[in-house]
C-alpha positions in Angstrom: 78.2 4.6 -12.9 81.2 6.9 -13.1 81.1 10.4 -11.9 82.4 13.1 -14.2 85.3 15.3 -12.8 85.0 18.9 -12.6 87.4 20.7 -14.7 89.5 23.3 -13.1 89.2 25.1 -16.3 88.4 25.3 -19.9 91.8 25.1 -21.0 92.5 22.4 -18.8 90.0 20.1 -20.3 91.2 21.4 -23.6 94.9 20.4 -23.5 95.8 18.3 -26.3 92.8 18.8 -28.2 93.0 20.3 -31.7 89.2 20.3 -32.9 86.5 21.9 -30.5 82.7 21.2 -31.6 80.3 24.0 -29.9 76.8 23.7 -29.5 74.9 27.2 -29.9 71.9 27.8 -27.6 72.9 27.3 -24.0 76.6 27.1 -24.5 77.5 30.1 -26.9 74.3 32.2 -26.6 71.2 32.4 -24.6 68.5 34.8 -25.4 70.3 36.1 -28.5 73.4 37.2 -27.0 76.5 35.7 -26.4 77.2 34.0 -22.9 79.7 35.6 -20.8 83.4 34.8 -21.6 82.2 32.9 -24.7 84.0 35.4 -27.3 87.3 35.5 -25.4 87.2 32.0 -25.5 86.6 31.8 -29.1 89.5 33.7 -29.9 91.7 32.1 -27.3 91.2 28.8 -28.8 91.7 30.2 -32.5 95.1 31.7 -31.3 96.3 28.5 -30.0 95.7 26.6 -33.3 92.3 24.9 -32.2 89.6 24.9 -35.0 86.4 25.9 -33.6 83.1 24.7 -35.0 79.7 25.5 -34.5 77.6 22.2 -34.7 73.6 23.0 -33.9 70.7 21.0 -34.5 68.6 23.7 -35.9 67.0 22.9 -39.3 65.2 26.1 -39.4 68.1 28.7 -39.7 69.9 29.7 -42.5 73.9 29.5 -42.5 74.4 32.9 -43.9 72.1 34.4 -41.1 74.2 32.4 -38.6 77.4 33.7 -39.9 76.2 37.0 -39.9 75.2 36.7 -36.3 78.3 35.1 -35.1 80.4 38.0 -36.9 78.0 40.6 -35.1 78.8 39.0 -31.6 82.7 39.1 -32.3 83.0 35.2 -33.7 83.7 35.2 -37.3 83.3 31.6 -37.9 85.2 30.9 -41.2 83.3 29.6 -44.1 82.5 26.0 -43.6 82.6 25.9 -39.5 79.1 26.4 -38.4 77.4 23.1 -39.0 73.2 22.5 -38.7 71.4 19.2 -38.5 69.6 20.8 -42.2 73.1 20.8 -43.7 73.3 17.0 -43.3 70.4 16.2 -45.4 72.4 17.4 -48.7 75.0 14.6 -48.4 72.4 12.0 -46.7 70.2 12.7 -50.3 73.2 11.9 -51.9 74.3 8.5 -50.3 71.0 7.3 -50.2 70.2 7.8 -54.1 67.4 10.4 -52.9 68.4 13.0 -55.2 65.3 14.0 -57.6 62.8 12.5 -55.2 59.6 14.2 -54.3 59.7 15.7 -50.6 57.0 16.8 -48.4 58.7 19.5 -46.3 57.7 20.6 -42.6 59.2 23.7 -41.9 59.9 27.3 -43.0 62.0 29.1 -45.7 65.2 27.8 -44.7 64.0 24.2 -44.0 62.6 24.3 -47.8 65.8 25.5 -48.9 68.0 22.6 -47.3 65.8 20.5 -49.2 66.8 22.2 -52.3 70.2 22.1 -51.8 69.9 18.3 -51.2 68.2 18.4 -54.8 65.1 17.2 -53.7 62.0 18.2 -55.2 59.8 20.4 -53.4 56.1 19.6 -53.2 54.6 22.0 -50.9 56.5 25.2 -51.1 55.3 27.5 -53.6 52.5 24.7 -55.0 49.1 26.6 -54.3 47.4 24.2 -57.4 46.8 21.3 -54.7 46.0 21.1 -51.1 48.7 19.4 -49.3 46.7 16.4 -48.3 46.9 15.6 -52.1 50.4 16.2 -52.4 51.1 13.8 -49.6 50.1 11.2 -52.1 53.1 12.1 -54.4 55.7 12.2 -51.7 58.7 9.7 -51.5 60.2 11.7 -48.5 59.2 13.5 -45.8 61.4 16.0 -44.2 60.4 17.0 -40.7 62.6 20.2 -39.9 60.5 22.6 -37.7 56.9 23.4 -36.9 54.8 24.3 -39.8 53.8 28.1 -38.8 50.6 29.9 -39.8 51.4 33.6 -40.1 54.3 35.5 -39.0 53.6 35.1 -35.5 56.1 32.3 -33.8 56.3 33.8 -30.2 53.1 31.5 -29.5 54.1 28.7 -31.5 51.4 26.2 -30.2 48.9 28.8 -30.9 49.8 29.2 -34.8 50.8 25.6 -35.5 49.3 24.5 -39.3 47.8 21.1 -38.6 47.4 20.1 -42.3 51.2 19.8 -43.0 51.4 17.2 -40.0 48.2 15.4 -41.3 49.8 15.3 -44.9 53.2 14.1 -43.4 51.5 11.4 -41.4 49.1 10.3 -44.4 52.4 10.3 -46.6 54.4 8.3 -44.2 51.6 5.5 -43.7 52.2 4.8 -47.6 54.9 1.9 -48.4 58.5 3.0 -49.2 57.9 6.6 -48.3 61.2 7.7 -46.2 60.9 10.1 -43.3 64.0 12.3 -42.3 64.1 14.2 -39.2 66.6 17.2 -39.0 66.3 18.4 -35.5 65.9 15.8 -32.6 65.7 18.3 -29.8 62.4 18.0 -27.9 62.4 21.1 -25.8 63.0 24.9 -26.7 63.6 27.0 -23.7 62.3 30.4 -23.5 63.9 33.6 -22.0 61.2 33.8 -19.3 62.0 30.1 -18.3 59.4 28.4 -20.0 59.7 25.4 -22.3 58.0 25.0 -25.9 58.0 21.7 -27.8 60.7 21.3 -30.1 61.0 19.6 -33.6 62.1 16.5 -31.8 58.4 16.4 -30.0 56.5 17.1 -33.3 58.8 14.4 -35.2 58.0 11.9 -32.2 54.5 12.5 -32.4 54.7 11.9 -35.9 56.4 8.7 -35.2 53.8 7.5 -32.7 50.9 8.1 -35.5 52.7 6.5 -38.1 54.1 3.1 -36.0 57.0 1.5 -36.0 56.2 0.0 -39.2 58.3 3.1 -40.7 60.9 4.2 -38.4 62.3 7.8 -38.8 65.8 8.6 -39.6 67.3 11.3 -37.2 70.0 13.4 -38.8 71.3 15.8 -35.7 72.6 15.1 -32.4 73.1 12.8 -30.6 72.8 10.7 -33.7 75.7 10.0 -35.8 74.7 11.5 -39.3 75.8 15.1 -38.1 79.4 13.8 -36.2 79.8 12.1 -39.4 79.2 15.3 -41.6 81.6 17.0 -38.9 84.4 14.5 -38.7 84.6 14.0 -42.7 85.5 17.7 -43.3 88.7 18.0 -44.8 90.2 20.4 -41.7 89.0 17.4 -39.4 89.0 14.1 -40.9 92.8 13.4 -40.2 92.4 14.4 -36.7 92.6 11.8 -34.0 89.5 11.2 -32.5 91.0 11.4 -28.8 91.9 15.2 -29.9 88.3 16.4 -30.6 85.9 17.6 -27.8 82.4 18.3 -28.0 81.1 21.0 -25.8 77.4 21.1 -25.0 75.0 22.0 -22.2 72.6 18.8 -23.1 73.4 15.0 -21.6 71.1 13.8 -23.7 72.1 15.3 -27.1 75.6 16.6 -26.7 77.0 14.6 -24.3 75.5 11.3 -25.6 76.4 12.2 -29.2 80.0 12.7 -28.7 79.8 9.4 -27.0 78.4 7.7 -30.1 80.9 9.4 -32.0 83.9 8.2 -30.0 85.2 11.8 -29.1 85.5 13.5 -25.7 83.1 15.7 -24.3 82.6 18.9 -22.0 79.7 19.6 -20.2 79.0 23.4 -19.7 76.5 24.1 -17.0 74.9 27.5 -18.6 72.1 25.6 -20.5 69.7 22.5 -19.7 71.8 20.1 -17.6 72.6 20.9 -13.8 75.6 19.6 -11.7 72.6 17.4 -9.8 71.7 15.6 -13.0 75.2 14.0 -12.7 74.4 12.5 -9.5 71.2 10.7 -10.9 71.5 6.9 -10.3 69.7 6.2 -13.7 72.2 8.4 -15.7 73.3 6.1 -18.3 77.0 5.7 -18.9 77.0 7.3 -22.7 75.5 10.8 -20.9 78.9 11.0 -18.4 81.0 13.6 -19.6 84.5 13.7 -19.7 84.8 17.1 -18.0 82.2 19.8 -16.5 82.6 23.4 -16.3 80.7 26.3 -15.1 80.6 27.8 -18.5 82.6 28.3 -21.6 85.2 30.6 -20.2 88.8 30.8 -20.9 90.2 31.1 -17.4 92.9 29.3 -15.8 92.8 28.3 -12.4 
């Protein structure tokens, strides 16, 4: 196992880079606010001609609110520079002849909107005539984008999870030929108080375990290739050599492994999930070893 170098500064790590892919939670923001130095780093990169993209595993947040949030924080990402795992559903449907298929959707309104953008036919949003277990018998695709919630209280998600949609998803995926797609693979969602809630990836894995290996789910978000294929195929990125593209993340499993899978560079920041001691783990896979490590996404030269 090789040990990643400690970057003397983010500018040093970014030398020769033309594109920066930023993760959101734990890298750019924490607790709904930008992390220290991030806004200045955004403008420093932009002033040096580096294309900055937000690449997030979320499939339960819409693009317009994200644009508005980052603009309010002082980071006006251009249109098309915020990429979510939910957005990847549209090209995936087009490439795999799924347009017009009937979709059972686990998630919120934003998740359902991603299905509509992909031109899937929503079965269980706005359809009160049949129970969701009946609708499962019509499903051709199941999209798992977020925990189905009862009511508006999302502070304690475990206390408000709606089980029938999960049962319906399993029922649908037990049928031959039904395709299961996962937007966000993140298994954990860190909270402000230091606790952790199960993420969409944990829900999807539970569904996968219930369905069995006869129907393997398709994963769109990091560290899997579909989201990277989407970003690397964008007009402002497609002609950039892979060795001039940097993924900046806080997760060894999702961001760093994903960058390795995509053949691009990686910078780990220690403001989120990963700790420096994690790099000393003898069992750390080679594909989770970053090219650089920095304390945070701060544009300060040593």
